[in-house]
N, C-alpha and C positions, 0 to 999 in steps of 0.2 A: 448507449449512454456513455458519455465521455466524462470522466472525473478529472478535474484539474486541481492539483495541489500547489499550484504556482504561488499562491499567497503565503504558503508555509515556508517556501524556500528561503526567503530572506530572514525568517525567524528561526530557522533550524540551526540548532547547535547539537552536534552529535551527542553531547552529554545531557541534553535537555530531554529527559524521559517523558515529561508531560506533553511536549509537542509531538514526540514520536508516538506516544500512546494515542493522541488525538488523530494523527495521520492514519494509524492502524485501525482505529475504531471506525473512521469514516470510510476507509477502503473496505473493511469487512461488510458494512452496510451495502456498499455498491456491489460487492462480489455476489451477495445474495440476490440482488436484482438484475444481475447480468448473465448473458450467455457466453461472453468472451471477455477475458481480461488480458491486457497487454501491459507489461511493465516496461517503462521507459522513463528515464529521468534526465536525458540529454546532458549527462556528465555533471549535473548539479551536485550529485552525491547524496541526495535525499533518500533514495532507495538503496540502503546498504544491504549487505548479504543477510543480516539478521532480520531485517524488516521483510525482505522478499521471502525468506524461508518461513517466517511467521504467516504471511499471507497465503503462501502456497499450501501450508499445512491446514489453514482454515478452509481454503477452497476444497481440499481433499476431504476434510471432515464433513463438509456440507454438500458433497456430490457435485461440485462445480469444477472438478479437475479432470481433464482428459489428456491422454498421451497420444 
């Protein structure tokens, strides 16, 4: 499964918590349905450290994290 958040890139404002929450909520749904998650934002700046940490913590809590 490939999840593409490209549509949110143009809307993203680092201070817009509503859009950040939407991105995280959609990513969480995808994490639950996935065997592998790769984070890459091609230097758009959408996946800031806080967002990635939030998603990694969620993956760990749901048994979807392996080292």
